[in-house]
DSSP file (Angstrom, degrees, kcal/mol; ACC not computed):
  #  RESIDUE AA STRUCTURE BP1 BP2  ACC     N-H-->O    O-->H-N    N-H-->O    O-->H-N    TCO  KAPPA ALPHA  PHI   PSI    X-CA   Y-CA   Z-CA
    1    1 A M     >        0   0    0      0, 0.0     4,-1.9     0, 0.0    49,-0.2   0.000 360.0 360.0 360.0 -48.2    8.8   19.7   48.9
    2    2 A R  H  >  +     0   0    0      2,-0.2     4,-2.2     1,-0.2     5,-0.1   0.921 360.0  47.8 -67.4 -44.2    9.8   18.8   45.4
    3    3 A A  H  > S+     0   0    0      1,-0.2     4,-2.2     2,-0.2    -1,-0.2   0.889 110.6  52.3 -65.7 -39.1    9.9   15.1   46.0
    4    4 A G  H  > S+     0   0    0      1,-0.2     4,-2.1     2,-0.2    -1,-0.2   0.901 110.3  47.8 -63.1 -40.9    6.5   15.2   47.7
    5    5 A K  H  X S+     0   0    0     -4,-1.9     4,-2.5     2,-0.2    -1,-0.2   0.882 109.6  53.5 -67.2 -37.9    4.9   17.0   44.8
    6    6 A A  H  X S+     0   0    0     -4,-2.2     4,-2.1     2,-0.2    -2,-0.2   0.911 110.5  46.8 -63.0 -41.7    6.5   14.5   42.4
    7    7 A R  H  X S+     0   0    0     -4,-2.2     4,-2.4     2,-0.2    -2,-0.2   0.894 111.2  52.2 -65.3 -39.6    4.9   11.6   44.3
    8    8 A Q  H  X S+     0   0    0     -4,-2.1     4,-1.6     2,-0.2    -2,-0.2   0.914 110.3  47.3 -63.8 -43.8    1.6   13.4   44.4
    9    9 A L  H  <>S+     0   0    0     -4,-2.5     5,-2.4     1,-0.2     4,-0.4   0.902 112.2  50.3 -63.6 -41.0    1.6   13.9   40.6
   10   10 A K  H ><5S+     0   0    0     -4,-2.1     3,-1.0     1,-0.2    -2,-0.2   0.898 108.7  52.0 -64.5 -40.3    2.6   10.3   40.0
   11   11 A A  H 3<5S+     0   0    0     -4,-2.4    -1,-0.2     1,-0.3    -2,-0.2   0.837 108.5  50.9 -65.9 -32.6   -0.2    9.1   42.3
   12   12 A K  T 3<5S-     0   0    0     -4,-1.6    -1,-0.3    -5,-0.2    -2,-0.2   0.506 120.5-109.6 -83.1  -3.9   -2.8   11.2   40.4
   13   13 A G  T < 5S+     0   0    0     -3,-1.0    -3,-0.2    -4,-0.4    -2,-0.1   0.573  71.6 138.1  89.8   9.1   -1.6    9.7   37.1
   14   14 A Y      < -     0   0    0     -5,-2.4    -1,-0.3    -6,-0.2    -2,-0.0  -0.392  66.5 -83.7 -82.8 165.1    0.1   12.8   35.8
   15   15 A E        -     0   0    0      1,-0.1     2,-2.1    -2,-0.1     3,-0.2  -0.494  43.3-119.1 -66.4 132.8    3.5   12.9   34.0
   16   16 A P    >   +     0   0    0      0, 0.0     3,-0.7     0, 0.0    -1,-0.1  -0.480  48.8 160.8 -76.9  78.9    6.3   13.0   36.6
   17   17 A V  T 3   +     0   0    0     -2,-2.1   -11,-0.1     1,-0.2    26,-0.0   0.747  67.9  53.5 -73.9 -23.4    7.8   16.3   35.5
   18   18 A L  T >  S+     0   0    0     -3,-0.2     3,-1.2   -16,-0.1    -1,-0.2   0.526  78.7 115.0 -91.7  -5.2    9.6   17.0   38.8
   19   19 A T  T <  S+     0   0    0     -3,-0.7   -16,-0.0     1,-0.3   -17,-0.0  -0.407  85.5   8.7 -68.3 142.9   11.5   13.7   39.0
   20   20 A N  T 3  S+     0   0    0     -2,-0.1    -1,-0.3     1,-0.1     4,-0.1   0.820  98.5 110.5  58.7  35.8   15.3   14.0   38.7
   21   21 A S    <>  +     0   0    0     -3,-1.2     4,-2.0     2,-0.1     5,-0.2   0.338  38.8 100.5-117.2   6.0   15.1   17.8   38.9
   22   22 A R  H  > S+     0   0    0      1,-0.2     4,-1.2     2,-0.2     3,-0.3   0.958  90.4  35.6 -58.3 -56.2   16.7   18.4   42.3
   23   23 A W  H  > S+     0   0    0      1,-0.2     4,-1.8     2,-0.2    -1,-0.2   0.782 112.1  62.2 -72.4 -25.5   20.1   19.4   41.2
   24   24 A L  H  4 S+     0   0    0      1,-0.2    -1,-0.2     2,-0.2    -2,-0.2   0.891 107.5  43.3 -64.4 -39.3   18.7   21.2   38.2
   25   25 A L  H  < S+     0   0    0     -4,-2.0    -1,-0.2    -3,-0.3    -2,-0.2   0.733 116.1  48.1 -79.0 -22.8   16.8   23.6   40.4
   26   26 A L  H  < S+     0   0    0     -4,-1.2    -2,-0.2    -5,-0.2    -1,-0.2   0.717  92.9  93.3 -88.4 -22.0   19.8   24.1   42.8
   27   27 A K  S  < S-     0   0    0     -4,-1.8     5,-0.1    -5,-0.1    -3,-0.0  -0.414  85.0-107.4 -74.7 145.3   22.3   24.7   40.1
   28   28 A R    >   -     0   0    0      1,-0.1     3,-1.8    -2,-0.1     4,-0.3  -0.490  27.2-122.9 -70.4 141.8   23.1   28.3   39.0
   29   29 A P  G >  S+     0   0    0      0, 0.0     3,-1.2     0, 0.0    -1,-0.1   0.823 109.4  58.3 -58.0 -33.8   21.7   29.1   35.6
   30   30 A E  G 3  S+     0   0    0      1,-0.2    -2,-0.0     0, 0.0    -3,-0.0   0.663 104.2  53.2 -71.8 -13.5   25.1   30.1   34.1
   31   31 A N  G <  S+     0   0    0     -3,-1.8    -1,-0.2     2,-0.0     2,-0.2   0.364  84.4 113.2-100.4   4.5   26.4   26.6   35.0
   32   32 A L    <   -     0   0    0     -3,-1.2     2,-0.1    -4,-0.3    -8,-0.0  -0.480  63.7-128.4 -77.7 145.6   23.7   24.6   33.2
   33   33 A T     >  -     0   0    0     -2,-0.2     4,-2.3     1,-0.1     5,-0.2  -0.372  33.0-100.4 -79.7 170.5   24.4   22.6   30.1
   34   34 A D  H  > S+     0   0    0      1,-0.2     4,-1.7     2,-0.2     5,-0.1   0.903 124.9  49.9 -60.4 -41.6   22.3   23.0   27.0
   35   35 A K  H  > S+     0   0    0      1,-0.2     4,-2.0     2,-0.2    -1,-0.2   0.900 111.1  49.1 -63.9 -41.0   20.3   19.9   27.8
   36   36 A Q  H  > S+     0   0    0      1,-0.2     4,-2.7     2,-0.2    -1,-0.2   0.850 106.4  56.7 -68.3 -34.5   19.7   21.2   31.4
   37   37 A E  H  X S+     0   0    0     -4,-2.3     4,-2.3     2,-0.2    -1,-0.2   0.909 107.9  47.9 -62.4 -41.4   18.6   24.6   30.1
   38   38 A V  H  X S+     0   0    0     -4,-1.7     4,-1.8     2,-0.2    -2,-0.2   0.929 113.0  47.8 -64.4 -45.3   15.9   23.0   28.0
   39   39 A R  H  X S+     0   0    0     -4,-2.0     4,-2.1     1,-0.2    -2,-0.2   0.899 111.7  50.3 -63.1 -41.5   14.7   20.9   30.9
   40   40 A L  H  X S+     0   0    0     -4,-2.7     4,-2.4     1,-0.2    -1,-0.2   0.904 107.1  54.1 -64.8 -40.8   14.7   23.9   33.2
   41   41 A A  H  < S+     0   0    0     -4,-2.3     4,-0.3     1,-0.2    -1,-0.2   0.878 109.1  49.3 -61.0 -36.8   12.7   26.0   30.7
   42   42 A E  H >< S+     0   0    0     -4,-1.8     3,-1.0     1,-0.2     4,-0.2   0.911 111.7  48.6 -66.5 -42.1   10.1   23.2   30.6
   43   43 A L  H >< S+     0   0    0     -4,-2.1     3,-1.8     1,-0.2    -2,-0.2   0.862 101.2  63.6 -66.4 -36.2    9.9   23.0   34.4
   44   44 A L  T 3< S+     0   0    0     -4,-2.4    -1,-0.2     1,-0.3    -2,-0.2   0.553  87.0  73.1 -71.2  -5.6    9.5   26.8   34.8
   45   45 A Q  T <  S+     0   0    0     -3,-1.0    -1,-0.3    -4,-0.3     2,-0.2   0.682  85.9  80.7 -77.3 -18.1    6.2   26.7   33.0
   46   46 A Y  S <  S-     0   0    0     -3,-1.8     2,-0.1    -4,-0.2    -3,-0.0  -0.501  74.9-138.6 -89.9 158.5    4.5   25.0   36.0
   47   47 A N        +     0   0    0     -2,-0.2     2,-0.2     4,-0.1    -3,-0.1  -0.363  49.6 143.3-111.5  50.5    3.3   26.9   39.1
   48   48 A F     >  -     0   0    0      1,-0.1     4,-2.2    -2,-0.1     3,-0.2  -0.493  62.5-114.4 -85.2 159.3    4.5   24.4   41.7
   49   49 A R  H  > S+     0   0    0      1,-0.2     4,-2.6     2,-0.2     5,-0.2   0.890 117.1  55.1 -60.0 -39.8    5.8   25.5   45.1
   50   50 A S  H  > S+     0   0    0      1,-0.2     4,-1.6     2,-0.2    -1,-0.2   0.851 108.4  48.7 -65.0 -32.5    9.3   24.2   44.2
   51   51 A I  H  > S+     0   0    0     -3,-0.2     4,-2.1     2,-0.2    -1,-0.2   0.890 110.9  49.6 -72.9 -39.7    9.3   26.3   41.1
   52   52 A R  H  X S+     0   0    0     -4,-2.2     4,-2.1     1,-0.2    -2,-0.2   0.883 109.6  52.2 -65.0 -36.6    8.2   29.4   43.0
   53   53 A A  H  X S+     0   0    0     -4,-2.6     4,-2.3     2,-0.2    -1,-0.2   0.880 106.8  53.8 -64.7 -37.3   11.0   28.7   45.5
   54   54 A Y  H  X S+     0   0    0     -4,-1.6     4,-2.5     2,-0.2    -2,-0.2   0.925 107.8  49.9 -61.1 -44.5   13.4   28.5   42.6
   55   55 A W  H  X S+     0   0    0     -4,-2.1     4,-2.4     1,-0.2    -2,-0.2   0.895 110.8  49.6 -62.9 -39.8   12.3   31.9   41.4
   56   56 A L  H  X S+     0   0    0     -4,-2.1     4,-2.0     2,-0.2    -1,-0.2   0.901 110.3  50.9 -64.7 -40.3   12.8   33.4   44.9
   57   57 A K  H  X S+     0   0    0     -4,-2.3     4,-0.8     1,-0.2    -2,-0.2   0.930 112.6  45.4 -62.3 -45.6   16.2   31.8   45.2
   58   58 A E  H >< S+     0   0    0     -4,-2.5     3,-0.5     1,-0.2     4,-0.4   0.871 110.8  53.4 -67.7 -36.6   17.2   33.3   41.8
   59   59 A E  H >< S+     0   0    0     -4,-2.4     3,-1.6     1,-0.2     4,-0.3   0.876 101.9  59.7 -65.4 -36.0   15.8   36.7   42.7
   60   60 A F  H >< S+     0   0    0     -4,-2.0     3,-1.9     1,-0.3     4,-0.4   0.774  88.2  73.4 -64.8 -24.7   17.8   36.8   45.9
   61   61 A Q  G X< S+     0   0    0     -4,-0.8     3,-0.9    -3,-0.5    -1,-0.3   0.757  83.9  68.8 -61.2 -22.6   21.0   36.6   43.9
   62   62 A L  G X  S+     0   0    0     -3,-1.6     3,-1.7    -4,-0.4     4,-0.4   0.754  81.9  76.2 -65.6 -23.4   20.4   40.2   43.0
   63   63 A F  G X  S+     0   0    0     -3,-1.9     3,-1.1    -4,-0.3    -1,-0.2   0.867  90.2  54.4 -54.3 -39.1   21.1   41.1   46.6
   64   64 A W  G <  S+     0   0    0     -3,-0.9    -1,-0.3    -4,-0.4    -2,-0.2   0.573  96.4  66.6 -77.4  -8.1   24.8   40.7   46.0
   65   65 A S  G <  S+     0   0    0     -3,-1.7    -1,-0.2    -4,-0.2    -2,-0.2   0.589  79.2 102.6 -87.6  -9.6   24.9   43.1   43.1
   66   66 A Y    <   -     0   0    0     -3,-1.1    -3,-0.0    -4,-0.4     0, 0.0  -0.385  47.7-171.8 -73.1 151.8   24.1   46.1   45.2
   67   67 A V        +     0   0    0      1,-0.1    45,-0.1    -2,-0.1    -1,-0.1   0.721  66.9  70.6-107.6 -40.1   26.8   48.6   46.2
   68   68 A S     >  -     0   0    0      1,-0.1     4,-2.1    44,-0.0     5,-0.2  -0.649  69.7-145.9 -84.9 132.6   24.9   50.8   48.7
   69   69 A P  H  > S+     0   0    0      0, 0.0     4,-2.3     0, 0.0     5,-0.2   0.844 100.1  58.3 -63.3 -31.8   24.0   49.3   52.1
   70   70 A Y  H  > S+     0   0    0      2,-0.2     4,-2.0     1,-0.2     5,-0.1   0.958 110.2  40.0 -62.6 -51.1   20.8   51.4   52.1
   71   71 A W  H  > S+     0   0    0      1,-0.2     4,-2.4     2,-0.2    -1,-0.2   0.834 113.7  54.6 -70.2 -32.1   19.5   49.9   48.8
   72   72 A A  H  X S+     0   0    0     -4,-2.1     4,-2.6     2,-0.2    -1,-0.2   0.901 108.8  49.1 -65.2 -39.8   20.7   46.4   49.8
   73   73 A A  H  X S+     0   0    0     -4,-2.3     4,-2.5     2,-0.2    -2,-0.2   0.897 110.7  50.1 -66.2 -40.1   18.7   46.7   53.0
   74   74 A R  H  X S+     0   0    0     -4,-2.0     4,-2.5     2,-0.2    -2,-0.2   0.924 112.1  47.6 -63.3 -44.0   15.6   47.8   51.1
   75   75 A F  H  X S+     0   0    0     -4,-2.4     4,-3.0     1,-0.2     5,-0.2   0.937 111.9  50.0 -61.5 -46.0   15.9   44.9   48.7
   76   76 A L  H  X S+     0   0    0     -4,-2.6     4,-2.6     1,-0.2     5,-0.2   0.904 110.7  49.6 -61.0 -42.2   16.4   42.5   51.6
   77   77 A D  H  X S+     0   0    0     -4,-2.5     4,-2.3     2,-0.2    -1,-0.2   0.932 113.9  45.0 -61.7 -46.3   13.3   43.9   53.3
   78   78 A R  H  X S+     0   0    0     -4,-2.5     4,-2.5     2,-0.2    -2,-0.2   0.910 114.3  49.1 -65.0 -41.6   11.1   43.6   50.2
   79   79 A W  H  X S+     0   0    0     -4,-3.0     4,-2.5     1,-0.2    -2,-0.2   0.927 112.3  47.6 -64.7 -44.2   12.5   40.1   49.4
   80   80 A C  H  X S+     0   0    0     -4,-2.6     4,-2.5    -5,-0.2    -1,-0.2   0.891 112.0  50.3 -64.3 -39.4   11.8   38.9   52.9
   81   81 A T  H  X S+     0   0    0     -4,-2.3     4,-1.5    -5,-0.2    -2,-0.2   0.936 112.4  46.7 -63.3 -45.9    8.3   40.3   52.9
   82   82 A K  H  X S+     0   0    0     -4,-2.5     4,-0.9     1,-0.2    -2,-0.2   0.902 114.0  48.6 -61.7 -41.4    7.5   38.7   49.6
   83   83 A T  H  < S+     0   0    0     -4,-2.5     3,-0.5     1,-0.2     5,-0.4   0.886 108.4  52.6 -68.1 -39.3    9.0   35.4   50.8
   84   84 A M  H  < S+     0   0    0     -4,-2.5    -1,-0.2     1,-0.2    -2,-0.2   0.801 107.2  53.8 -67.8 -27.1    7.0   35.5   54.1
   85   85 A R  H  < S+     0   0    0     -4,-1.5    -1,-0.2    -5,-0.2    -2,-0.2   0.706  92.4  89.5 -78.8 -19.8    3.8   36.0   52.1
   86   86 A S  S  < S-     0   0    0     -4,-0.9    -3,-0.0    -3,-0.5     6,-0.0  -0.345  83.6-128.2 -69.9 160.6    4.5   32.9   50.1
   87   87 A E  S    S+     0   0    0     -2,-0.0     2,-0.7     4,-0.0    -1,-0.1  -0.090  73.7 114.5-101.0  35.0    3.1   29.7   51.4
   88   88 A I     >  -     0   0    0     -5,-0.4     4,-1.9     1,-0.2     3,-0.3  -0.886  49.4-165.0-110.7 102.8    6.5   28.0   51.2
   89   89 A E  H  > S+     0   0    0     -2,-0.7     4,-2.2     1,-0.2     5,-0.2   0.867  83.2  54.5 -62.0 -42.7    7.7   27.1   54.7
   90   90 A P  H  > S+     0   0    0      0, 0.0     4,-1.5     0, 0.0    -1,-0.2   0.898 112.0  45.0 -60.6 -37.5   11.4   26.3   53.8
   91   91 A T  H  > S+     0   0    0     -3,-0.3     4,-2.3     2,-0.2    -2,-0.2   0.841 109.8  55.4 -73.8 -31.0   11.8   29.7   52.1
   92   92 A K  H  X S+     0   0    0     -4,-1.9     4,-2.3     2,-0.2    -1,-0.2   0.872 105.1  53.7 -65.3 -35.6   10.0   31.4   55.0
   93   93 A K  H  X S+     0   0    0     -4,-2.2     4,-2.0     2,-0.2    -2,-0.2   0.904 108.8  48.5 -64.1 -41.4   12.5   29.9   57.4
   94   94 A V  H  X S+     0   0    0     -4,-1.5     4,-2.7     2,-0.2    -2,-0.2   0.908 109.8  52.3 -64.4 -42.1   15.4   31.3   55.3
   95   95 A A  H  X S+     0   0    0     -4,-2.3     4,-2.2     1,-0.2    -2,-0.2   0.900 108.8  50.0 -62.3 -40.8   13.7   34.8   55.3
   96   96 A R  H  X S+     0   0    0     -4,-2.3     4,-1.9     2,-0.2    -1,-0.2   0.909 111.4  49.4 -63.5 -40.6   13.4   34.7   59.1
   97   97 A L  H  X S+     0   0    0     -4,-2.0     4,-1.4     1,-0.2    -2,-0.2   0.914 111.0  49.2 -63.9 -43.6   17.1   33.7   59.3
   98   98 A L  H  < S+     0   0    0     -4,-2.7    -1,-0.2     1,-0.2    -2,-0.2   0.874 108.8  53.4 -65.4 -36.8   18.1   36.6   57.0
   99   99 A R  H >< S+     0   0    0     -4,-2.2     3,-1.0     1,-0.2     4,-0.3   0.893 108.3  49.4 -65.3 -38.6   16.1   39.1   59.0
  100  100 A T  H 3< S+     0   0    0     -4,-1.9    -1,-0.2     1,-0.2     3,-0.2   0.794 118.9  39.1 -71.0 -25.8   17.8   38.1   62.2
  101  101 A H  T 3X S+     0   0    0     -4,-1.4     4,-2.3     1,-0.2    -1,-0.2   0.131  80.3 116.2-107.6  19.5   21.2   38.4   60.6
  102  102 A Q  H <> S+     0   0    0     -3,-1.0     4,-2.5     1,-0.2     5,-0.2   0.896  74.1  52.4 -57.7 -44.3   20.4   41.5   58.5
  103  103 A A  H  > S+     0   0    0     -4,-0.3     4,-1.0     1,-0.2    -1,-0.2   0.901 110.7  48.3 -60.8 -40.4   22.9   43.8   60.3
  104  104 A L  H  > S+     0   0    0      1,-0.2     4,-0.6     2,-0.2     3,-0.3   0.889 111.2  50.1 -68.0 -38.4   25.7   41.2   59.7
  105  105 A L  H >X S+     0   0    0     -4,-2.3     3,-1.0     1,-0.2     4,-0.6   0.902 108.9  51.6 -64.8 -40.6   24.8   40.9   56.0
  106  106 A L  H 3X S+     0   0    0     -4,-2.5     4,-1.8     1,-0.2     3,-0.3   0.702  93.7  73.2 -73.1 -18.4   24.8   44.7   55.5
  107  107 A N  H 3X S+     0   0    0     -4,-1.0     4,-2.1    -3,-0.3    -1,-0.2   0.845  89.8  61.0 -59.9 -32.8   28.3   44.9   57.1
  108  108 A W  H <<>S+     0   0    0     -3,-1.0     5,-1.8    -4,-0.6     4,-0.3   0.890 105.5  45.9 -62.2 -39.0   29.6   43.4   53.9
  109  109 A F  H ><5S+     0   0    0     -4,-0.6     3,-0.6    -3,-0.3    -1,-0.2   0.852 110.1  53.4 -73.1 -34.5   28.2   46.3   51.9
  110  110 A Q  H 3<5S+     0   0    0     -4,-1.8    -2,-0.2     1,-0.2    -1,-0.2   0.840 109.7  48.1 -68.8 -31.7   29.6   48.9   54.4
  111  111 A A  T ><5S-     0   0    0     -4,-2.1     3,-1.8    -5,-0.2    -1,-0.2   0.515 106.7-134.1 -83.0  -4.8   33.1   47.3   54.0
  112  112 A K  T < 5 -     0   0    0     -3,-0.6    -3,-0.2     1,-0.3    -2,-0.1   0.800  59.1 -67.3  55.6  33.0   32.6   47.5   50.3
  113  113 A G  T 3 <S+     0   0    0     -5,-1.8    -1,-0.3     1,-0.1    -4,-0.1   0.643 108.9 120.0  69.5  14.2   33.9   43.9   49.9
  114  114 A Q    <   +     0   0    0     -3,-1.8     2,-0.4    -6,-0.2    -2,-0.1   0.595  40.5 101.6 -88.8 -10.7   37.4   44.9   51.0
  115  115 A V  S    S-     0   0    0     -7,-0.2     2,-0.2     1,-0.1    -4,-0.0  -0.605  74.8-127.5 -77.3 127.5   37.5   42.6   54.0
  116  116 A S    >>  -     0   0    0     -2,-0.4     4,-0.6     1,-0.1     3,-0.5  -0.520   4.4-147.6 -75.7 138.8   39.5   39.6   53.3
  117  117 A R  H 3> S+     0   0    0     -2,-0.2     4,-2.7     1,-0.2     5,-0.2   0.587  87.9  82.8 -79.9  -9.4   37.9   36.3   54.0
  118  118 A A  H 3> S+     0   0    0      1,-0.2     4,-2.3     2,-0.2    -1,-0.2   0.889  88.4  52.4 -62.0 -38.4   41.3   34.8   54.9
  119  119 A L  H <> S+     0   0    0     -3,-0.5     4,-2.2     2,-0.2    -1,-0.2   0.922 110.9  46.5 -63.5 -44.2   41.1   36.3   58.4
  120  120 A V  H  X S+     0   0    0     -4,-0.6     4,-2.5     1,-0.2    -2,-0.2   0.913 112.0  50.6 -64.1 -43.3   37.6   34.7   58.9
  121  121 A E  H  X S+     0   0    0     -4,-2.7     4,-2.4     1,-0.2    -1,-0.2   0.879 108.8  52.9 -63.0 -37.1   38.9   31.4   57.6
  122  122 A G  H  X S+     0   0    0     -4,-2.3     4,-2.3     2,-0.2    -2,-0.2   0.920 109.7  47.5 -63.2 -44.3   41.9   31.5   59.9
  123  123 A F  H  X S+     0   0    0     -4,-2.2     4,-2.5     1,-0.2    -2,-0.2   0.903 111.6  51.1 -63.9 -40.4   39.6   32.1   62.9
  124  124 A N  H  X S+     0   0    0     -4,-2.5     4,-2.4     2,-0.2    -2,-0.2   0.910 109.4  50.4 -62.6 -41.5   37.4   29.2   61.8
  125  125 A A  H  X S+     0   0    0     -4,-2.4     4,-2.4     2,-0.2    -2,-0.2   0.910 110.9  49.2 -63.1 -42.0   40.4   26.9   61.5
  126  126 A K  H  X S+     0   0    0     -4,-2.3     4,-2.6     2,-0.2    -2,-0.2   0.913 110.9  50.2 -62.9 -42.4   41.5   27.9   65.0
  127  127 A A  H  X S+     0   0    0     -4,-2.5     4,-2.3     2,-0.2    -2,-0.2   0.914 111.9  47.2 -63.4 -42.7   38.1   27.3   66.4
  128  128 A K  H  X S+     0   0    0     -4,-2.4     4,-2.6     2,-0.2    -1,-0.2   0.903 112.4  50.0 -65.2 -41.0   37.9   23.8   64.8
  129  129 A L  H  X S+     0   0    0     -4,-2.4     4,-2.5     2,-0.2    -2,-0.2   0.927 111.5  47.9 -63.5 -44.9   41.4   23.0   66.0
  130  130 A T  H  X S+     0   0    0     -4,-2.6     4,-1.9     1,-0.2    -1,-0.2   0.902 112.1  50.6 -61.8 -41.3   40.5   24.0   69.6
  131  131 A S  H  X S+     0   0    0     -4,-2.3     4,-0.6    -5,-0.2    -2,-0.2   0.915 110.8  48.3 -63.9 -43.4   37.3   22.0   69.4
  132  132 A R  H >< S+     0   0    0     -4,-2.6     3,-0.9     1,-0.2     4,-0.2   0.912 112.3  48.7 -64.1 -41.9   39.2   18.9   68.2
  133  133 A K  H >< S+     0   0    0     -4,-2.5     3,-1.3     1,-0.2    -1,-0.2   0.848 104.5  60.1 -66.4 -33.1   41.8   19.2   70.9
  134  134 A S  H >< S+     0   0    0     -4,-1.9     3,-1.6     1,-0.3    -1,-0.2   0.632  83.1  80.4 -73.6 -12.0   39.2   19.6   73.6
  135  135 A F  T << S+     0   0    0     -3,-0.9    -1,-0.3    -4,-0.6    -2,-0.1   0.721  84.9  62.7 -66.3 -18.0   37.6   16.3   72.9
  136  136 A G  T <  S+     0   0    0     -3,-1.3     7,-1.1    -4,-0.2     2,-0.3   0.569  94.1  77.3 -80.7  -8.2   40.4   14.7   75.0
  137  137 A F  E <   -A  142   0A   0     -3,-1.6     2,-0.4     5,-0.2     5,-0.2  -0.787  58.0-169.9-107.9 146.6   39.3   16.5   78.1
  138  138 A R  E >   -A  141   0A   0      3,-1.8     3,-2.1    -2,-0.3    -3,-0.0  -0.980  60.3 -40.4-137.6 124.9   36.4   15.7   80.4
  139  139 A T  T 3  S-     0   0    0     -2,-0.4     3,-0.1     1,-0.3    -1,-0.0   0.718 116.4 -44.5  30.4  57.6   35.0   17.8   83.3
  140  140 A G  T 3  S+     0   0    0      1,-0.2     2,-0.3     0, 0.0    -1,-0.3   0.073 119.5  92.8  88.7 -26.8   38.2   19.0   84.7
  141  141 A S  E <  S-A  138   0A   0     -3,-2.1    -3,-1.8     1,-0.0     2,-0.4  -0.771  81.0-108.8-103.1 151.2   40.2   15.8   84.7
  142  142 A L  E     -A  137   0A   0     -2,-0.3     2,-0.5    -5,-0.2    -5,-0.2  -0.608  31.8-167.2 -78.4 127.7   42.5   14.7   81.9
  143  143 A W        -     0   0    0     -7,-1.1    -1,-0.0    -2,-0.4    -2,-0.0  -0.975   3.1-161.9-117.8 122.6   41.1   11.8   79.9
  144  144 A I    >   -     0   0    0     -2,-0.5     3,-1.6    -7,-0.0    -7,-0.0  -0.916  23.6-122.2-107.8 119.7   43.5   10.0   77.6
  145  145 A P  T 3  S+     0   0    0      0, 0.0    -9,-0.0     0, 0.0    -2,-0.0  -0.310  94.0  22.9 -59.9 139.2   41.8    7.9   74.9
  146  146 A G  T 3         0   0    0      1,-0.0     0, 0.0     0, 0.0     0, 0.0   0.402 360.0 360.0  88.8  -1.2   42.8    4.3   74.9
  147  147 A C    <         0   0    0     -3,-1.6    -1,-0.0     0, 0.0     0, 0.0   0.435 360.0 360.0 -98.6 360.0   43.9    4.2   78.6
């Protein structure tokens, strides 16, 4: 989306303001250098879709500051509605994904952040290990690579 708009501006003879801004828009504001902060402030003056997507991304970060699952759900509903009304298809895709996984997201608030991620990481490691080991097998018969 950003690259397409940059090409479009260049073709019309405008200054290429969006070139080399990919990582600038993806980076968290607290991690920006002074030079990057100035560049971002210049970019945020425009009303491009990529800039509106940046604002939606930054607004969504407020979701993690909620304590109550009720208020987090209300915020998520409002954010998803606003995002679906935007004409930005990649962000609409994210909103649809968040809506389908809303119950799972709100579980984090119900657990009050006390659930250790180590258990989940352990299960993921076991799943990856099982998947890697299963590559040696084929439809019921044992297949040994290199034989």
